[in-house]
C-alpha positions as CSV (number, residue, x, y, z in Angstrom):
1,M,-21.7,-0.7,-3.0
2,M,-18.1,-0.5,-4.2
3,L,-18.5,3.0,-5.9
4,S,-20.2,4.6,-2.9
5,G,-17.8,2.9,-0.6
6,L,-14.8,4.3,-2.5
7,R,-16.3,7.8,-2.3
8,L,-16.5,7.5,1.5
9,L,-13.0,6.1,1.6
10,C,-11.6,9.1,-0.3
11,L,-13.4,11.4,2.1
12,N,-11.9,9.6,5.1
13,A,-8.5,9.8,3.5
14,L,-8.8,13.6,3.0
15,C,-9.9,14.1,6.7
16,A,-7.0,11.9,8.0
17,A,-4.5,13.7,5.8
18,V,-5.5,17.0,7.4
19,A,-4.9,15.4,10.8
20,L,-1.5,14.1,9.7
21,A,-0.4,17.6,8.9
22,A,0.8,18.0,12.6
23,T,3.4,15.3,11.9
24,P,6.9,16.6,11.2
25,L,7.4,16.7,7.5
26,N,10.4,17.0,5.2
27,P,11.2,20.3,3.5
28,S,11.3,18.6,0.0
29,G,7.5,18.2,0.3
30,F,7.3,14.4,-0.1
31,L,4.0,14.0,1.8
32,I,2.7,10.5,2.4
33,H,-0.1,9.1,4.5
34,R,-1.7,5.9,3.1
35,G,-0.1,3.6,0.6
36,T,0.2,0.1,-0.7
37,N,3.1,-2.2,-1.7
38,L,3.4,-3.2,-5.3
39,S,5.0,-6.6,-4.6
40,H,5.9,-9.5,-6.9
41,W,6.4,-7.3,-9.9
42,L,9.9,-5.8,-9.9
43,S,10.8,-7.7,-6.7
44,Q,10.2,-11.3,-5.7
45,Y,8.8,-11.8,-9.2
46,A,6.0,-14.3,-9.2
47,G,6.1,-15.1,-12.9
48,A,2.9,-13.4,-14.0
49,P,3.2,-11.5,-17.3
50,R,4.9,-8.3,-16.1
51,D,3.1,-6.1,-18.7
52,K,-0.3,-7.3,-17.4
53,F,0.3,-7.8,-13.7
54,I,0.7,-4.1,-12.9
55,T,-0.6,-1.5,-15.4
56,E,-1.7,2.1,-15.4
57,E,-5.1,0.9,-14.5
58,D,-3.8,-0.3,-11.2
59,F,-2.5,3.2,-10.4
60,K,-5.9,4.6,-11.3
61,F,-7.5,2.2,-8.9
62,I,-5.1,2.9,-6.1
63,A,-5.6,6.6,-6.4
64,R,-9.4,6.3,-6.7
65,A,-9.5,4.1,-3.6
66,G,-8.0,6.9,-1.5
67,F,-4.3,5.9,-1.3
68,D,-1.7,8.7,-1.8
69,H,1.4,6.7,-2.5
70,V,2.9,3.4,-3.5
71,R,5.9,1.6,-2.1
72,L,7.7,0.1,-5.1
73,P,10.0,-2.8,-4.1
74,V,12.8,-3.5,-6.7
75,D,15.4,-6.3,-6.6
76,E,18.9,-6.2,-7.9
77,K,18.3,-9.4,-9.9
78,E,15.3,-7.8,-11.6
79,L,17.1,-4.6,-12.6
80,W,20.6,-6.0,-13.3
81,T,21.7,-9.2,-15.0
82,D,24.0,-11.7,-13.3
83,D,27.0,-10.0,-15.0
84,G,26.0,-6.6,-13.8
85,R,24.4,-5.1,-16.9
86,P,21.2,-3.1,-16.5
87,N,18.1,-4.9,-17.5
88,E,16.7,-2.1,-19.7
89,E,13.3,-3.6,-20.1
90,N,12.7,-3.8,-16.3
91,F,14.2,-0.3,-15.8
92,G,11.6,0.8,-18.4
93,Y,8.8,-0.7,-16.2
94,L,10.2,1.2,-13.2
95,L,10.2,4.5,-15.1
96,R,6.7,3.9,-16.5
97,A,5.5,3.1,-13.0
98,L,6.8,6.4,-11.6
99,G,5.2,8.2,-14.5
100,W,1.9,6.5,-13.9
101,A,2.1,7.4,-10.2
102,R,2.6,11.1,-11.0
103,A,-0.1,11.1,-13.6
104,H,-2.6,9.9,-11.0
105,G,-1.5,12.0,-8.1
106,L,0.5,9.3,-6.3
107,R,3.9,9.6,-4.7
108,A,6.3,6.6,-4.9
109,I,9.0,5.1,-2.7
110,V,11.6,3.1,-4.6
111,D,12.6,0.4,-2.2
112,L,15.7,-1.6,-2.9
113,H,14.1,-4.8,-1.5
114,T,16.8,-7.5,-2.0
115,V,20.3,-7.6,-3.5
116,R,22.3,-10.6,-4.4
117,S,24.3,-10.3,-1.1
118,H,21.3,-9.7,1.2
119,H,17.8,-11.2,1.5
120,F,15.6,-10.5,4.5
121,N,14.5,-14.1,4.7
122,A,17.8,-15.8,3.9
123,A,17.6,-17.8,7.1
124,N,14.4,-19.6,5.9
125,D,14.3,-19.5,2.1
126,G,17.1,-22.0,1.4
127,G,19.1,-19.6,-0.7
128,P,22.7,-18.4,-0.2
129,A,23.6,-16.8,3.1
130,N,23.8,-13.0,3.4
131,T,27.3,-11.6,2.9
132,L,26.5,-7.9,2.7
133,F,27.6,-7.0,6.2
134,R,30.9,-9.0,6.3
135,D,32.2,-8.5,2.8
136,P,33.6,-5.0,1.9
137,A,33.4,-5.8,-1.8
138,A,29.6,-6.6,-1.5
139,Q,29.2,-3.2,0.3
140,Q,31.0,-1.3,-2.4
141,H,28.8,-3.1,-5.0
142,F,25.7,-2.2,-3.0
143,L,26.7,1.5,-3.0
144,G,27.3,1.2,-6.7
145,L,23.7,0.1,-7.2
146,W,22.5,3.2,-5.5
147,R,24.9,5.3,-7.5
148,E,23.3,4.0,-10.7
149,L,19.7,4.2,-9.3
150,S,20.3,7.8,-8.4
151,A,21.8,8.6,-11.8
152,R,18.7,7.1,-13.5
153,L,16.1,8.7,-11.2
154,H,17.6,12.0,-10.2
155,D,15.3,13.9,-12.5
156,Q,12.3,12.6,-10.7
157,P,10.5,15.5,-8.8
158,L,11.6,15.7,-5.1
159,D,8.0,15.8,-3.9
160,A,7.1,12.7,-6.0
161,V,9.8,10.1,-5.5
162,A,11.8,8.9,-2.4
163,Y,14.4,6.2,-2.0
164,E,14.5,3.5,0.6
165,I,18.0,2.3,1.2
166,L,17.3,-1.4,1.9
167,N,14.4,-3.4,3.0
168,E,14.6,-5.2,6.3
169,A,18.3,-5.3,7.0
170,V,19.4,-8.4,8.9
171,A,22.9,-7.7,10.3
172,D,24.5,-9.6,13.2
173,R,25.6,-6.4,14.7
174,D,23.6,-3.1,14.7
175,E,26.8,-1.1,14.1
176,D,27.3,-3.0,10.8
177,W,23.9,-1.7,9.5
178,N,24.6,1.8,10.9
179,R,27.8,2.0,8.9
180,L,26.1,1.0,5.7
181,V,23.3,3.5,6.3
182,A,25.9,6.2,6.7
183,A,27.7,5.2,3.6
184,A,24.6,4.9,1.5
185,H,23.2,8.2,2.8
186,A,26.5,9.9,1.8
187,Q,26.5,8.2,-1.6
188,I,23.0,9.5,-2.4
189,R,23.6,12.9,-0.9
190,A,26.7,13.4,-3.1
191,S,24.4,13.8,-6.1
192,E,21.0,14.4,-4.6
193,P,21.2,16.7,-1.6
194,A,17.5,17.1,-1.1
195,R,16.0,13.7,-2.1
196,V,13.9,12.1,0.7
197,I,15.6,8.9,2.0
198,V,13.7,6.3,4.0
199,I,15.7,4.4,6.6
200,G,14.6,1.5,8.8
201,S,16.2,-0.2,11.8
202,N,18.3,-3.4,11.8
203,K,16.5,-6.8,12.2
204,W,13.6,-6.5,9.8
205,Q,12.9,-2.9,10.6
206,G,11.6,-4.0,14.0
207,A,10.4,-1.3,16.4
208,W,12.5,-2.8,19.2
209,K,15.7,-2.0,17.3
210,F,15.1,1.7,16.9
211,P,17.1,2.7,19.9
212,A,20.2,1.2,18.3
213,L,19.6,2.9,14.9
214,K,22.1,5.8,14.1
215,V,20.2,8.3,12.0
216,P,22.4,10.7,9.9
217,A,22.3,14.0,11.8
218,G,21.1,17.3,10.6
219,D,19.2,16.0,7.6
220,P,15.4,16.8,7.7
221,N,14.8,15.0,4.4
222,L,14.6,11.6,6.1
223,I,11.7,9.4,6.9
224,L,12.1,6.6,9.4
225,S,10.4,3.3,8.6
226,V,9.2,0.5,10.9
227,H,7.7,-2.8,9.8
228,N,5.4,-4.8,12.1
229,Y,3.7,-8.2,11.6
230,E,3.1,-9.0,15.3
231,P,1.7,-11.3,16.5
232,F,3.6,-13.2,13.8
233,T,1.9,-16.6,14.3
234,L,-1.4,-14.9,13.6
235,T,-0.4,-12.7,10.6
236,H,1.6,-15.4,9.0
237,Y,-0.7,-18.3,9.8
238,R,0.1,-21.2,7.5
239,A,2.6,-19.2,5.5
240,S,4.8,-21.6,3.6
241,W,8.0,-19.5,3.9
242,V,8.3,-19.4,7.7
243,P,9.3,-21.9,10.4
244,T,5.8,-21.8,12.0
245,K,4.1,-23.2,8.9
246,F,3.5,-26.6,10.5
247,Y,1.0,-25.2,12.9
248,T,-2.5,-25.5,11.5
249,G,-4.5,-25.4,14.7
250,P,-6.9,-22.6,15.6
251,V,-5.9,-18.9,15.7
252,Q,-7.8,-15.8,16.9
253,Y,-7.7,-12.1,17.3
254,P,-8.0,-10.3,19.8
255,G,-6.6,-12.3,22.7
256,R,-3.9,-14.9,22.7
257,P,-3.5,-15.9,19.1
258,I,-3.0,-19.6,19.9
259,P,-4.7,-21.5,22.7
260,A,-2.6,-22.4,25.7
261,A,-3.0,-26.2,25.1
262,E,-1.7,-25.8,21.5
263,L,1.3,-23.7,22.7
264,A,2.1,-26.3,25.3
265,R,2.1,-29.1,22.7
266,I,4.4,-27.0,20.4
267,E,6.8,-26.4,23.3
268,A,7.0,-30.1,24.2
269,Q,7.5,-31.3,20.6
270,Q,9.5,-28.6,18.8
271,P,13.2,-27.6,19.1
272,R,14.0,-24.3,20.9
273,H,14.6,-22.2,17.7
274,V,11.2,-23.1,16.5
275,V,9.5,-22.6,19.9
276,D,11.0,-19.1,20.0
277,Q,9.0,-18.2,16.9
278,F,5.9,-18.5,18.9
279,A,6.9,-16.1,21.7
280,S,4.4,-13.4,20.8
281,A,1.6,-15.9,20.8
282,R,2.0,-16.2,24.6
283,R,0.7,-12.6,25.0
284,E,-2.7,-11.0,24.8
285,W,-3.1,-9.0,21.7
286,N,-5.4,-6.0,21.1
287,A,-5.0,-2.4,19.9
288,E,-3.1,-1.3,23.0
289,R,-0.6,-4.2,22.7
290,I,0.0,-3.2,19.1
291,R,0.6,0.4,20.2
292,E,3.0,-0.8,22.9
293,D,4.9,-2.9,20.4
294,L,5.4,0.1,18.1
295,M,6.3,2.6,20.8
296,P,10.1,2.4,20.7
297,A,10.0,3.5,17.0
298,I,7.3,6.2,17.8
299,R,9.4,7.6,20.6
300,R,12.6,7.7,18.5
301,A,11.0,9.5,15.6
302,R,9.5,12.0,17.9
303,E,12.8,12.6,19.6
304,L,14.4,13.3,16.2
305,G,11.5,15.3,14.8
306,L,11.2,13.0,11.8
307,Q,8.2,11.4,10.2
308,L,7.6,7.7,11.1
309,Y,6.3,5.4,8.4
310,C,5.0,1.8,8.8
311,G,6.1,0.6,5.4
312,E,4.8,-3.0,5.9
313,F,2.1,-4.7,7.9
314,G,-0.5,-7.3,7.0
315,C,-2.4,-10.4,7.9
316,L,-3.0,-13.4,5.6
317,P,-6.5,-14.4,4.6
318,T,-5.8,-17.9,6.1
319,V,-6.9,-16.3,9.4
320,P,-10.6,-16.4,10.1
321,R,-12.1,-13.5,8.2
322,A,-13.8,-11.6,11.1
323,D,-10.6,-11.9,13.2
324,R,-8.5,-10.7,10.2
325,L,-10.6,-7.6,9.7
326,R,-10.6,-6.8,13.4
327,Y,-6.8,-7.0,13.3
328,Y,-6.6,-4.6,10.4
329,R,-9.0,-2.1,12.0
330,D,-7.0,-2.1,15.3
331,F,-3.6,-1.9,13.6
332,V,-4.5,1.0,11.3
333,G,-6.4,2.7,14.1
334,V,-3.2,2.7,16.2
335,L,-1.2,4.1,13.2
336,E,-3.7,6.8,12.5
337,S,-4.0,7.8,16.2
338,E,-0.2,8.1,16.5
339,G,0.2,10.0,13.3
340,L,2.1,7.3,11.3
341,A,2.0,7.1,7.6
342,W,1.6,3.5,6.3
343,A,1.6,1.1,3.4
344,N,-0.1,-2.3,3.7
345,W,1.7,-5.4,2.5
346,D,0.5,-5.8,-0.2
347,Y,-1.5,-4.9,-3.3
348,K,-1.9,-8.1,-5.4
349,G,0.1,-10.6,-3.4
350,N,-0.9,-13.2,-0.8
351,F,-1.9,-10.5,1.7
352,G,-3.5,-8.3,-0.9
353,L,-6.4,-6.0,-1.5
354,F,-8.2,-8.4,-3.8
355,E,-10.3,-11.5,-3.1
356,R,-8.3,-14.7,-3.3
357,H,-9.6,-17.7,-5.2
358,A,-8.4,-21.3,-5.2
359,T,-5.0,-20.6,-6.8
360,R,-2.4,-17.9,-6.5
361,E,-3.4,-16.6,-9.9
362,G,-7.0,-16.5,-8.9
363,I,-7.3,-12.8,-8.0
364,G,-10.9,-11.6,-7.8
365,A,-12.6,-8.4,-7.2
366,P,-11.3,-5.7,-4.8
367,D,-12.0,-6.7,-1.2
368,A,-14.4,-4.0,-0.1
369,E,-14.4,-5.1,3.5
370,L,-10.6,-5.1,3.7
371,L,-10.5,-1.6,2.1
372,A,-13.0,-0.4,4.6
373,A,-11.0,-1.7,7.5
374,L,-7.8,0.0,6.2
375,F,-9.6,3.3,5.7
376,Q,-11.4,3.0,9.1
377,K,-14.8,3.2,7.5
């Protein structure tokens, strides 16, 4: 079943790629459509043996399944030691990954996922507060990271590798993020005038923030990136790293993710900042609601004539399986119909493309039904 299914998925991917050709593309030829995120390897490292967790065999599988690119998150603390020296072993993994991608016909987005002065989930993970947007020294250090990344990667083919400035910026003021985007863009352009750069909006790359994003003018080698996990209380059901983790009652999709009686109980018992996390659960969710949620980003990309990329989306397997698969079908169906490229979160992590067993390390066979939902089979 798996082999025949993969052949069909590859055919679907080819047909959809032809349809995507109408989307404005960059002159450097960095063409992406369907991808997956290689999480917990060079970013948010989960402790599995690095030389076994992701290997060339994974790139072969990703290409065979019908994906055309990988998003490769990297963290400052994985590529540089505490005293600022490059971790040459981990830079070696990065360069091997880019080589494996090219060898198997995949493009790659190198995504600077977290830095020591900024983490997208700093408000919930118990670590140090973000300082990137209020500390000029931290900003100069951030630009220095990109100077070194560019120096190490500038020989990579323009049509094979792109750079994503920062994952899910969380600045108090939109203008603080806009200034850093402009500075990082200028830093990269000083040595790589034609490299494709991926830029997202402030506040976790949310679609609602796209009207406030200042995109560097006159640069066609840009891709805009939106992330979407709405409705959050469905997609992150029982996730241990979010404030909604205490809720273990029923969830569903489509419709209202949480029953009205359960929501009333939460509103009566929880503080306001927690109740606010359940806001999207008060709405009816279906494909059209997903489309409506993404529309501010879609409109902005079309106004600018730039490609729009949904670099992260996903739904945990804690959700009832039939509802989870319906969600993926609807979500990807909207992306495909609107001409968005995408990369699911993630490949081998909690949201991943493999069957989950009793433990985090218990990764089983490829999840054929999930792959079929992603590829609209």
